[in-house]
Every structure is written in C-alpha cells, then in structure tokens.
N, C-alpha and C positions, 0 to 999 in steps of 0.2 A: 504493499500500500504506499502510495506517495501522496503528499499534500503539498500543493503550491502555496507557500506561505504569503505570497504577494496577493493571493486571491482568498486567503483564509477568511472565514466569516467572523463577524464581531463576537459570535457566541464561542469563539476559541478559548476565551478565559474560562468559560463555564466548563468547557471540555477538560481544561487543565485541572479543574477541581474535581472532576468526576473520575478520570482515568489515572493510571499510575504515572508518577513523575517521569520515569524512564521512557514510557511510551509517549507521553505528552511532549517531552522535550524533543524527541525525534520528529514528531509530526510538525511541531512548530518550526523546525529548521528545514522542513520539506524533504526529510529523509525517509527512506523505506523502513518500515516496521516489519521485521521478519518474525515468523512464528518462532516461539522458544519453548524448549522442552524443559520440564521440572521433574526431577526423580522421585520427589516425595512431597505431596500436598494432602491436605484433608478438605474434602468438599462437603458442603452443607446444603441440603434442600428442605424447604418447609413448605406447608400447604395448610390453609385454613379448612378444617373439616366441615363438610356439608355447607360450603360457602354458597353454592347455587340456591339452596333452600333458604339460607339466611338473606341472600340478596333479593329473593323474591318477595320478601316482607318489606323491603325498603324501596324508596324512589331512587331513581338514577343518581340524584344529587347526594342522597344519603349514603349510597354505596361508595361514591367517591370520598366522602367525608370519613366513612369507616375505614377504608384502606389507607387514607392519608394519616389518620389518627394512629392506626396500628403500625405503619411504616415509619412514621416519625419516631415512635418508641423504638422500633427495631434499629433504626439508624443511629440513634443516640447510644444504644448499647454497643453497637459495632465500633463506635469511636473509642470505646474503652479497651478495645482488643486489637491484637495484630491480625485483623481480618479485612479482606477486601470484598466489598459488595459488587458482584458481577451484574445482576439485574433483578428486577422484580417485574413479573408479568401477571396481571390480574392478582390472584390470592397466592401466586407462587413466588418464592423468595430463594435466590441462590447466592451463596457467598463461598469464599475459599480462604484458607490460611496456608502460607508457604509459598505464595506468589502474589504479585510480581516481585516481592521482596522475599528472598529465602530466609527462613528462620530455623534452620536445623531440623529438629524433630519436635519443636514445641508447638507445631501447627495442630497436632491432635488435641493438646491441652487447650489451646485457644478456642478451637471449635467446641469442645466439650463445655467449657465455661460459658461460651456464647449460647449454646443450646439450652443450658440450664437457666440462664438469665432470661431467654426468650420465654421459656415455660413459666418462669416466675412472673414475668410481666403480663402475659395473657391471663394468668390466673387472677390478676387484679384488675384486668381491663374491663371497663364497661362502656357501652355505647348507649348514649342517652335516648335515642329514639326506640331502642329495644332493650330496656333495662333488665328484663328477665332472661335475655339470652346470654349464654357464656361461650365465649370464643375458645376453640380448642385447636391446637396445632398437631400436625403429624410431621415428625422430623426424621430425615434419613441422612446418615453420615458415613462416608467411605474415605479410605486413605490409599494412596497409590501414585503412580506417575500420571502426568497429563501434559498436553500442549496448550499454550495460550497464544492468541494472536488477535490482531485487529482486522475486523471484517467490515467492508462497506466504504463508500467514498463520501456521499452527501451526509450520511449519519453513521460515521464510524463506530463500531462497537468492539469492546475487548471481550472475546469469547473464549471459552474453554472447550477442549475436544479430548476424547479418549474414553476408554472403557471405565476408568475410575469415575468419571463424571456420569456415565450412563448407569452404573451400579448404584451410585448414591441416589440417583433419580428413582430407580426402582425400589431401593430401601424405603424411601419416602412413600411412594404410591401404594406399596404393599404393607405399609406399617399400620399399627393400631393407633386410634385417636388418643391424644394426650400423652404420647410416648416419644422417646428419643431412641432411634434404632441405629445401632453400630453394626458395621460389617465385621467380619472376622479380622481383617487387617487393621481397622481402626481400633478395635478392642485390644488386639494383641500389643499395639504400640502404647496404648494408654496403660495397659496392664504391666508392661515392662518398665515404663518410665515413671508412672504416676499411681502405682497400685494403692497407695495410702490415701489418695485424695478422692477417689470415686468408687462407687459400687456398681457392679454390672451383674445381671442375671441372664441366663440363656433363654431366648425365646424358642430356640430350637431351629430346625430346617424350615425354610419358607421356599415355596416354589414360586419362581418369578420367570418372566420372559426376558431374556437378556439379549444384548446386541453385541456380545463378545465376538471377536474375529473368528474364533474356532467353532463357535456354537451359535452362530448369528440367527436370530429369529426362533430359537428352540427354548424349551423349558429347562430350567436349571435350579437346583437345590442350593440355597445360599444360607449359610448358618449365620444367625444374627443374635445380637445382645441388646438388652435394654439398659440404658444409663441412668444413674441417679447420684446424688452426692453420698459421700461416705459419712453417714450420720454419726458414727462413733468418733470419727476424726473431728467432725464439726463440734461435737459435744466436748471433746478434749480441749479444743481451741477455746471454747466459751469458758470452760472450768478453769483453764490456765490463765485466761485473761482476768477472770474474777478474782483469782488468787493474787495476781499482780496488783490489782486495784485495791484489794484489802491490805496488802503489804505496803503499798505506797502510802495510803492514808494513815495506817497505824504508825509508820515511821515518822511522818511529818507532824501528825498530832502529838506524838511522844516528844518530839524535838521542841514543838511550840509550848507544851506544858513546862518543859524544863527551863 
C-alpha cells in the first residue's frame, strides 16, 4: 500500500490516532506498508449475546447510543492495557496484544486482564431505555502467530490474518454466554507464566468448523478452557493489604502517643 502524502486527506491526523505509530509514520511519508508476521500474539473476540433481540426492542437511535456507551467503556479499558483495538463491527469487538508492538509473552496476560475487566464492566452496565435488560458478553481468546497489514486505499484498515485469528473467532461464536473461552494455546501460556494469578477450568472438547489450511471447512475438536480470577490469590492480596494498613496505623499512632 502506498499513500501520496501530497494528496493525503485532512483526516490523516485522525488516522494517526487510530493506527499504530509505525504504520502511520510510513503512510505519512508515502512509503509502502508491507505485511508483517508476528510469531506470538493473543487475539480477542467478543460479541453481545442476543444482540439482535435486544436491538429489536430499541429504536435505531437507541441502538447507536447503546453501542456507543458500551464501546466507550471498552475503549477506556483498552487504554489501561498493552492492547491494540483492531475494529468493532456491529456488536462484535476485535483486539490483540503482541502487535504492532511486540511485548514478549505478556500478551496473554494483557488479554486475560482485559477480558476480565470487560466482564466486570458489562456486569455493572445499564442502558436507561431498557433498565431491566442485562448485557452479556461471549469472549473467545487464542494465542499463536499471525500476519498484520494495511488493506485499502481510500479507507485503509490495519487487518489481521491467519489461523490464530480464525480460531479466536470460532472460540467466541461457539462459546457460552457470560464466559471467557481460552484455546489450549492461550491456556498453556497463562498456566506456564501466570499460574498464580488466574483460575481456569476445562470446558472439554467443542466441535467447531475451522478454516485451518489442512482441514479447511471441516469439523474439528477444539479443547477449551474457561477463565476467571484466582480468588485465593485475590483474597491473599486483600489480607496482606489489610495487615499492612493495620501495621502502618499502629506504628504511627504509637509514635504519636509517645
């Protein structure tokens, strides 16, 4: 992809804010943006459960307002993590960690934290026109290699390609409402590096239609896991924090009395 900087639209500044700095700088200079391969990233897909039925109860303006409120919350959470938002289409949301800036193997933790934060956010989320409705997400997460590149001329988009992305999408679409679904690869990386921070339990084998090169279009068994916080670890953190507070006040109160 080439962009003639002399004819670049006024919206280029907005483009710089949306796309990665590496990509944006090359486009601004009118240079080619070649596809780039990444050995290990973690991909996240989410979907609003029964969104069609929910939207049927709203006017078109209310649907826009609902998604805007929801995605504003998601976007603010993303800013707190080393995660790149690829796109949101309708009620679907796609993001990734580990690209365009490589971050070793912390991408699995970044997406795990993001997923749990999203679930916490929607649990408290309320939409005024439908106060009795509760929003539920279905999340799919997968880890592996992928290719990223800019596609399009008039409206260039930074897109992800590869089996890792396809599998993450299938993880979400075949998932249970209100759960975070990890592939075996995502689970193994978390279990290896962050075993004390998260709890996972097996969902077992799920039959999905995959687009892998060797079995394209066929049914495939995928072993999946459900993610949650490590409650024991969280309780220990709270307990230790409370002990610190007690010790702090006891020490300073004693000094003050002396």
